[in-house]
Backbone bond lengths (Angstrom), bond angles and torsions (degrees), N, CA, C in turn:
res aa  C-N    CA-C-N  psi(-1)  N-CA   C-N-CA  omega(-1)  CA-C   N-CA-C  phi
1 M - - - 1.457 - - 1.528 108.91 -
2 A 1.291 116.62 136.01 1.464 122.21 -179.14 1.525 111.13 -69.34
3 Y 1.315 115.00 156.66 1.458 121.99 176.01 1.520 109.01 -100.73
4 R 1.328 115.28 162.07 1.457 121.96 172.80 1.515 106.71 -136.96
5 I 1.311 116.79 159.03 1.458 120.99 -179.84 1.521 108.58 -107.28
6 T 1.323 114.91 125.76 1.463 121.18 -177.40 1.530 110.79 -81.15
7 D 1.314 115.57 175.97 1.463 122.17 178.86 1.524 112.57 -68.71
8 A 1.336 118.00 -5.87 1.462 121.03 177.08 1.523 111.46 -72.33
9 C 1.321 117.50 -10.23 1.469 123.49 -178.28 1.531 111.14 -55.59
10 I 1.346 115.09 132.00 1.469 120.52 177.62 1.534 111.15 -105.54
11 A 1.317 117.20 11.06 1.468 124.15 175.84 1.522 113.54 57.82
12 C 1.338 116.43 40.82 1.463 119.86 -179.75 1.525 112.25 -82.75
13 G 1.344 117.32 -23.28 1.452 121.15 177.77 1.515 115.91 87.30
14 A 1.323 118.25 0.18 1.467 120.84 -179.44 1.522 111.12 -59.45
15 C 1.299 117.51 -38.33 1.467 121.80 -178.22 1.523 111.81 -66.84
16 A 1.316 116.72 -42.34 1.464 121.12 -178.67 1.523 110.92 -63.30
17 A 1.320 116.67 -39.53 1.459 120.92 -179.89 1.521 111.45 -66.81
18 E 1.316 117.67 -28.13 1.463 122.18 -175.72 1.529 113.61 -90.02
19 C 1.317 118.68 -19.60 1.466 122.26 -173.72 1.532 111.83 -68.70
20 P 1.355 117.70 117.23 1.462 120.31 -179.55 1.530 113.74 -72.49
21 M 1.309 117.20 -17.16 1.465 121.88 -178.28 1.528 112.82 -98.62
22 E 1.327 116.72 -0.61 1.464 122.45 -176.60 1.530 111.15 52.12
23 A 1.330 114.88 43.89 1.462 121.86 -177.34 1.519 113.06 -93.09
24 I 1.327 117.25 -2.66 1.461 120.64 -174.64 1.523 110.26 -113.71
25 A 1.322 115.42 131.53 1.462 121.18 178.97 1.524 109.42 -139.31
26 E 1.322 115.42 156.93 1.456 120.06 178.54 1.519 109.80 -70.11
27 G 1.325 114.93 129.90 1.451 121.19 178.89 1.511 109.99 -110.41
28 D 1.307 116.84 -152.02 1.451 122.79 -179.11 1.525 110.10 -83.55
29 G 1.326 117.09 91.34 1.457 121.85 177.95 1.512 115.20 86.09
30 K 1.324 118.28 -9.83 1.457 122.06 177.54 1.524 108.29 -156.59
31 F 1.312 115.90 167.75 1.452 119.90 177.46 1.524 109.67 -83.49
32 E 1.331 116.19 154.11 1.457 121.56 -178.09 1.522 109.62 -131.78
33 I 1.329 116.17 148.83 1.462 122.58 179.30 1.518 109.19 -107.22
34 D 1.319 115.96 129.74 1.464 121.79 175.21 1.530 107.14 -79.66
35 P 1.340 118.30 110.14 1.470 120.75 -176.63 1.526 113.36 -64.11
36 E 1.322 117.36 -19.36 1.467 120.98 178.18 1.527 111.27 -74.24
37 K 1.322 117.10 -26.51 1.468 121.55 -179.09 1.523 112.95 -98.57
38 C 1.319 117.77 -26.08 1.463 122.28 -175.88 1.529 110.97 -68.02
39 V 1.353 115.29 130.43 1.465 120.57 178.90 1.533 111.72 -104.88
40 G 1.334 117.09 4.69 1.459 120.98 175.98 1.511 114.75 73.95
41 C 1.328 118.19 27.37 1.466 120.88 -177.24 1.526 113.11 -72.10
42 G 1.336 117.94 -26.23 1.455 121.80 178.81 1.514 115.28 84.10
43 A 1.337 117.77 6.00 1.463 120.20 179.57 1.527 111.17 -58.75
44 C 1.318 116.65 -38.09 1.468 121.18 179.97 1.528 111.38 -63.17
45 A 1.316 115.94 -42.62 1.459 120.64 -178.49 1.527 111.14 -66.10
46 G 1.320 116.05 -32.19 1.457 120.50 -178.99 1.520 114.72 -69.56
47 V 1.317 117.96 -23.55 1.468 120.41 -178.04 1.524 113.89 -108.11
48 C 1.312 118.31 -9.45 1.467 121.27 -177.27 1.531 110.95 -70.09
49 P 1.345 117.82 123.54 1.464 120.63 -179.17 1.528 114.14 -70.92
50 V 1.334 118.32 -15.99 1.466 120.11 -178.25 1.537 112.76 -118.67
51 G 1.320 117.53 4.62 1.469 120.75 177.38 1.518 114.35 68.70
52 A 1.329 117.52 30.84 1.473 120.53 -176.76 1.524 113.93 -70.49
53 P 1.340 120.85 -38.41 1.465 119.28 178.47 1.530 110.77 -72.81
54 E 1.326 115.24 133.35 1.472 119.71 177.00 1.526 108.64 -144.03
55 E 1.326 115.16 157.81 1.460 118.61 178.47 1.520 110.21 -63.58
56 A 1.310 115.85 134.85 1.460 121.43 -177.93 1.526 111.07 -80.21
């Protein structure tokens, strides 16, 4: 199941650096996950300091 990034995102970029599928990019005020590229590995959730990525 793909992940999504909630409004708790502080735009630090830790998740984007960790994503093996390069599915995360900076959006408008927060990072966003492309659900077409996300394989649901959870790497982003493991490094996020505020727990913004969650299963969609």
